[in-house]
N, C-alpha and C positions, 0 to 999 in steps of 0.2 A: 219404795218403787224400785224395781230392778233396773239394771243397766244393760244396754246393748254392747256389742263388741267395741264399736267406735268409742263410746263413752268410757269404757273400761280403760282403753289405752290412753285416751286423752287425759282422764283423771289421774292416772299413774305418772303422767309426764307434765302435768299442769304446774306452771310457776306464776301465772298471772291471769286474772280474770275469772269469770264463772262460766260453767258449761251451759250457757243459754244461747240458743241459735241466733246468730247475727251479732252477738257481743264480741268485742275484741279479746282475744286470749293469746297467751304465749306458752309454748311447750318446749321441753328439752328434746334434743335430737341425739339419738344413740349412734346412728351411722350416717355417712354421706356417700354419695356416688357422683362421679363426674365422668364425662366422655370427652374425647379429644376435640370435638367441634365446639364444646362449651367450656371444657376444662382449662384450655390455655388462658382464656380471659379470667376465669375464676381464680387461677393460681397467680396470675399477675396481680389481681386484687388482693389475694392473701399475702403476697410479699410486702404490700404497702403497710400491713398492720404491725409488722415488727415482732411477730410471735415466733418462738423457736420451734414449736411442734404443734400438730393438730391436737385438739382437746376432746375429740369424740372417742367412743369405744372402738370404732373402726371407720376408716375412710378408705375408699378405693378409687383409683384413677384408671379408667378403661380407655383403650385405644380400639375403636370399632367403627368410627364414622369416616374419618379422613385417611383411608387406607389405600386409595388410588394414588400412586406416587408418580405423577407425570413430570415433576421437577423436584427441587430441593425442599419446598415449603412444608409439606406434610411430614417429611422425614425429619426436618429440623424441629418441628413442633413435638414430635414423638420423643426426641432426645431431651428437649426442654422438660416435658412432662415426667420423664423417667428421673431426671436429676432433681426436680422439685419433690417428687415422691420420696426419693432417697434422703433428701435433706430434712423434710418435715414429718417423716414417720407415716407415710401413706402407702398402702398396698398398691402395686402397679401391675395391671393386667396387660401383658405385652400384645402387640399386633399379632393376630392369629389365634389368640386364646378364646375369642368369641365375642358375641354381642353382650353388652353390659347387663341387660336385664335377665337374659338366659343364664349367664355365668353367675350373677349375684344370687339368683334363685337356687342354683346348684351348690354354691360354695359359701355364701355369706349370710343369706337372709335368716332372720330369727323371729319366730312368732312373738307377738306382743311388744316388740320394740318399734321405735320410730326410725324412719329413713327419710332423708331429704336428698333429692337428686336433681342435678342440673340437666334433666331431660324430662320432658312431659310424660313419658311412659314409665317413669319410676313406680307408679302404682301397680305395676306388674307384680311386685312382691306382696301385694294384698292377697295373692293366691296362697301364700304361706301363713297368712294371719298377721302380717306386719301392717302398721299404719304408715304407708309409704307415699310421699307427696312430692310431686314435681314442682320445681321452683327455678327462678333465675339464678345464674351463677353467683351473683353477689350475696343472695340469701344463703346459698350453700357455703360460700366463703365465711360468712359470719357464724354459721353453725360449726364449721371446722375450728373457728376461734373460740368456741365454747359458749357462744351467745344463743339465747332461745330463739325459736322461730315464731314470728308474729302472724296471726291469721284471724279471720272471722270464724267464730265457732260455727261449724256447719250444721245444717239440718241432716238428719239421717233417714235415708229412704230404704225401706226393707223390700228387697226383691225376693219373693218367696217362690222357690222352684219346687214344683210338684211333678210326679211322674218320672219317666226315664227316657233318655234320648233313644230314638228309633234308629235302625240301621241306616247308614249313610248321612246321618245328621250328627253334628258335633258341636263343640263349645263355641266355635266361631258363629254358628247360627244363633246361639243364645244371645250373645252380645249384639248381633245385628238386629235381633228382635227387640232388645231393650232400646237400641238406638231408634228403631222405627217408632216405638211408642213414646219415648221421652225427647227425642231430637238432640241436635248438637248443643242446644242451649238448656236442655232439661236438667242437667246435673250441676249447674252453676250454684255455688254456695252449699253444696250437698256432698255427703259421703254415701255411696251406694253399698249397702250391706246385704250380702246374700245369705239366706237361710232356707229352711224347708227340707223335706225328705229327698228332693232331687239333688241336693248338694252331695249326698253320700255316694252317688254314682260317678262323681266327677273326680278325676285325678288332680294332683297339684298343678300339673302343666295345663290341664283343661281350665282350671280356675284362673291360672295366670293369664291365659288368653283372654278371658273375660275381663279381669281387672286391668289388663294392659289397655284395652280399648275403652275402658271407662273414661280415659282422658278425652276421647272424642265426644263424650257427653258434656264436657266442661266441668266434670266433677272434681272436687278437691282430691278425692281418692276413692277406691273401692276396696272392699275387704271381705274375705271368707273366714269361717271359723278355722281354728287349728284343732284338728281332730285326729282320728286314727290314720286317715289317709295321709295327713301331714306327717305324722310320726313315721309311717312306712317310707315316705319319700326321703325324709332326713336320715333315716337308718340306712337306706340304700345308698345315700351319699356319704356315709360314714360320719354323720353329724347328729346322731340321735340325741346327744346331750343338749343340743340347742332346742329340743322340742319342749313346749309347754302346751297344755290344753287351754283353749280359749273359745268360749261360746257365750252367746247372749243369755241373760237370765230368763227364766220362764215368763216372768211378768215384765220384760223389757218393753219399752214403748218406742214408737217411731213417728216421725212427722208425716210420712207418706208410705203407702204400701202398693206394690205392684206384684201381681201373681202371674207366673208363666208356667203353663202346663207343657212339660217337655214331651209328653206323649203325642201332642198334636203339632209339635214344631216340625217344619220341613226345611229343606235347603233354601237358603236365602242369599241375596246378593245386594251389595250397595252399588248403585249406579253412579256414573259421573255427575257432579264433581263434589259430592259431599257424602260422608260416611252414614248419614241418616236417610239418604235417598234409597230406601230399602224396599225390595219386592221379592216375590218368590222366583227362584231360578227358572222354574217351568214357564214363567211368563216371558222370558227372554230367549226361549228355545230358538235356535237357528241363527243367533247373532254370531257372525264370523269373528274369529279370534286370530290375531297374528303373533301374540306373545303370551306366555304363561310364566309367572315368577312365584316361586314358593320359598318362603323363609321369613325374614325380618324378626323382630323381637316378639311378634304376635304368634307366629306359627312355624317355628323352626326347631321344635323339640324332638326328642327321640321318637315319641309317639307319632307326631305329625309326619315325619319323613318315612317312618316305617309304613304308615298307611299308604302314602304315595308310591313307595317302592313296591308294595304288594299289588297295587292296582296296575302298575306299569310292567310288572315282571313278565317277560316273554313277549312283550308288545313293542311297537314303535310309535312314537308320537306322530301326529298328523303332518302331512306335507304342508308347507306354507307357514309354519309357526316355529318359534324358538321356545324352548323350555329352560329356565334358569332355576337352579337350586342353591340356596344359601343355608348350610347347616348353622344352627344357632350358637354352637360352641365347639371347641376342640373335643370335648367329651362326646358330644353327639356325633361329630365327624368320625372319631375313632371307633365308636360302637357300630355305626352303620358300615364302616369299612371292614370291621372284623366279622360281622355276621352275614356279609354278602349283599346287604341291601343297596349299598353304593354301586356295586357291580350291576345290579338290575336297573338302577337309574341311568347309569352310563350307557348300558346296552340299549336302553329305550330311546336314547338320543338326547338325554338331559345334558346341559352345560353346567358343570359344577363350579361354583364360585367359592371364595374364601369365607370363613366364618366372620362375617361383618355385616353391617347394615346395607351396604351396596345399593341396589336398585331402589330401595324404599325411599332413599333421600336423593335420588337422581345421581348417584355415584356409580355410573356405568349401567350397562344393559338398558339404555333408553329404547323405547319402542319406535317403530317406523312412523313416518309422518301420517297423521290421521289414522293411526293404528288403534287396535283394541287390545289392551293388555289386561289379563285376568290375574289378580294378585291375591296372595294370602296376607297382605299387609294391613296396616291400620288406617292409612289415609289415602285419599284419592283426589286431592285438590288439583285443580287445573294446573298443568305444567310441572307438577312435582316429580313426575317420572323422568323429566329431562326433555320431553317432547311436548311443545305447547299445545298442539292440536290433537293429541292422543286422548282416548277415553279409557280411564282406569276403573275396573270393576273389582270390588273386594269380596272374596269368597272364602270358604273353608278349604282345607287341603283336599278333601274328597271332591269338591266341585271343581277345583283347579285341575286335578288329575283327569277328571272327566273331560274338561275342555281340551287338555293336551292330547287326549286320545281321539277326540272327535273333530277338533278344529273349530268348535263353536261352543257357546255357552250351553251347557247340557245338565240336566238333572242327573246326578250320579246314581240315583236309584234305577233310572231307565237305562243308563249306560251299563251298569253292572248286570242288569237283566239281559240286555242284548248281547253283551260280550261274555256272559257267564262268569263274572268275577265274584268270587265268594266274599262275604262280609269280612273285612280284616279284623282279626282278633288280636289286639296288641296288649300283652300283659306288661304291667310296669315291672322293670327289672328289679330283681331282689338285691342286686348290687350294681351300681353304676361304675363305669371306668373312671376312677379318680386318679388324676395325675396333675398336680399343681405346679409342674415345672415351668409353666409360662407365666407364673405369678411371682413377682419379686416382692418378698416380704420386707417390712421395715427393719432397718438396723437399729441398734441402741442409740439413744441420744448422744452418747460420747462419740460413736463412730460417724454419726450424721453431721456433726457440727462443722467439720471441715469440707463438706461437699460443695463443689462449685456448680452453680446453675449454668447450664449450657443454653446460649441464646443465639439462634440463627438470625440472619439479616432481615427476615420477614417479621420478627417479633418486635413490634413497635412499643414505645413507652405508653403506659396507660394515661389517657387524657384526664386532666382535672377540670372541674367545672365550678363556676362561681356560685355564690349564694343567690337565693331567689330575690330579685328586685321587687320593690313595692308596686311597680306597674309593668305589665307586659303589653307591648304593642307590636303589631306586625300584620302582614297579609295572610289570608287563608291560602296556603300553598297547595292544598289538595282537599277535595271533598269526595268521600267514598260512600258506598252503599253498605248493606248489612253483611255480616259474616266475613269480614276481611280477616285473612289469616296472617300469621307471622311469616309464612312463606311468601305472601303478597308483599309484606313490608320489607323483609330481609330474606331474599331467596337463598336456597341451598344449591346443591349441585356441584359438579366437579370443578367448575371454573371459580366459584365464589367461596365455597367452604374453606379452601386453603388460606383465605385471607382473615380467618376468625381472630388471629392474634395481631392484626394490623387494622385498627379502627379507621385511620384516614383512608386506607385503600378500600376497605369493604364498604365504607359509606358512599362510595361512588355507585353502588348498586341498590341503594334504598329505593323501594317501589319500582324496581327495574321492569317487572312484568305488568305494572299498572300504568306508570307514566315515566318513561326513561328520562324526561327532562327534569324530574324532581330534584336531584342533587344539584344540578347547575342553577336552577331557579332559587333554591333555598340559600345557596351561597351568595348569589348575586343580590338577593334582597335582605341579607343579614338574618335569615331565619324567619319564623312565623308560626302559623298554626295549622293543625290538621283537623278536619271535620269528618266524623265517621258515623256509621249506623249502629245497629245493635250487634252484640257479641263481637265487638272490635278486638282483634288480637287473639282469636282462637287458634288452637294448634300447638305448635312447638313452644318449649320454654325459652327459646333462644333470646338472651338478653340483648343480643346485637340489634334486635328489632326496636330496642329502646336507646341503647348507647350510640348507635350510628345516626339515627335521627337527631339525637341531642347534639352530637358533634356537628351536624349540619345546621344547628340553630333552632330546631323545633322547640317551642316554648311551652305549648300546651296542646293537648288533644281533647277535643270536645265531641262527645258521642252520645248515642241513645243508651248504650250499655257496654260494659267491658267484659272480656274474659279475665278470669282471676289472675293467672300468672302474669299476663302482659301488663295489667294495671299495676301489679306489685313491682314489675321491672321499671315501669315509667316513674314510679315514686323513687325507686332506688337510684335513678339517675337524674332526678330533679326535673322531670317533665310533668307539668300539672295535669292530672286527669280529671276532667269535668264532665258532667252529665246534663243533657238537656232535660228540661221539665216535661216536655211533650214532643210528639211527632211534629206538631205544628211549628214549634220553635226550631227544630232541625231544618225545616224548610225556609227559615228566615235568614239563613246564612249561605252564601254562595262562594265558590272559589274566586279569589281575587279581592274579596271584601277586606277592608281594613278594620281590625278588631283591637279592643283594649280591655284589659282585665286588671282590676285593683286587687292585688294579692293580700293586702292588709285585711281583707274581708273573709279570709279562709275559715275563721272560727264562727262565722254567721252567714246571713243571707248574701248571696253573690249575684252580681249582674255582669253579663257579658255585653259590652258596648259595641254595637256594629256601627262604626263611624261612617261607613259608606252609605248605609241605609238610614242612619239617624235614629236608631231604635235601641232600646235596652232589652235584653233577653235574660230571664232568670235561669241560673245554672246551679248545680249542687255538686257535692262530692261525697264519697263514703270513707274518707280518711279519718282515722282516729287522731288523738292528741300526739302520739308518737310519730305517726305518718306526717303530720303537719310540721313537726320539728325537723324531720328528715328533709322534707321539701324545702323548708326555709334554709337549711344548711347546704342546699345544692345537691343533695343526694346522700345515700347511706355512708359512703366513705368519708364525706365531709362531716357528717353527723358523728361517726365513730371517732374521728380525729378530734372533733370539738369536745366530745364527752370524755376523752382520755386526758384532756388538759386540766 
């Protein structure tokens, strides 16, 4: 029986287990990626391991999140990251070089290799044919130390693309259609693999837009074939030697199949406040818009910004709104500067931001109160924009530009017809502007040995946590509903992100948008439990959504179901992740109830004792033998230290 692309890459990297969906496996990791919002903690963790140098083929530290410098904290973290990179043999992408996923696609991604990144949108590299997986910083730390990555062997879903995209419809509309059909929970435990004749018409950056937002499906990752389009892209980047052909065998099998006819696809939009709340753009015609933001790791490529520039050339954006543009990389910025596209954007009234994540993570460019912001980003969770009562709509660059011209959500096909805008024909460059002067390459081990790590006053020591006791007792500190995001648990934004290297300080903001009293109550009661609904912890890979609650004394999280990365992060920091047997059992626990859990039962049937109500509730977990050992050791660092003795 033939193999699909996912199985081929997993098989070539497999060091433990069998490729049977749901079974525990371990794979070797070729490359790692961190960014400054997650990297500071990851490298603090790496320092505790006592290893002289990273043991991957390549590791890159990017600065693209915390670039708004209103005080010393972000600047100090950047110097810390640069000195760590110099000491341990890590490539360092300096502030201004661009968004990690766009730059990695341009300069470092390799078809057929594995990449583990401390950012949930690491699967962007699947557009190149990499098996690229988002994970918590501690998992990335262990990969840099040469340890394999442990995961459940995923099911593989085949999304068959037929036909060809019609004018004014683009790759963003494809992934929005997949989200509409599969939902934000539909990819959990799965890899989304794209095949079919429609793939041939998509460029690498088109494919990367699609794999980027596979994270919103909850998928382990997404992947495209590595074909002639991939070869052309790498050749244009001066990296043709990195290309290998990679495709599914003719008789490859899949656990599920979804077919999308690109001929029939039309402009789509994800409405507030979930990426799967998708409908046709034409159905929202007339919705007034106060802000348009184009960029992020999803839609900031050369192609994306050229489309917008051609649509806006010689025109002025509508009164009453602001248009923000964030080029994805220095390379993109340089190229649209040199060919005049940037001038067209500026003349139309666009406000040009630096090559960074910016508004996508609430780092500047927040919309007005109760505003409507139309964005080419990947997430539209409530409050993520920096304005709690704003509504965020996710669209393609074509639809975003149409909104900027009309001041309302508009079908770009109709706008183009009315304003007589020709269909933009953007050819992929034969040669990209390659200039790696903003990447600091690793020195030799001899030259790195004497490097001193620079630590600002905001960089606090990494907390250590005790081993798991045999009995956990405490109150339910908080009960939540379904689809709680890591933004809900540990918010981002300009005020909180600079605290990522200071766990005691950032813990004061746990559940800030859900219940501001949570940190105070957790400390006063000596910790306790969190009760959650389904898909608990979806969204960002930020491990702070685990380590900060742990610091506050959270002992276990009991839910209907978990998002993959967050559950792994809970295990990494010794918070017990348990699952209710049924919806009815979820209803038997209320906030304030006193609970007890016997942890000696981890290997068998478990009971949650609700002492307040005088009942026992069956619970389970999906941890394997290694996970249980990690949990008992108080987390991965304790486990690694214990294993080294």
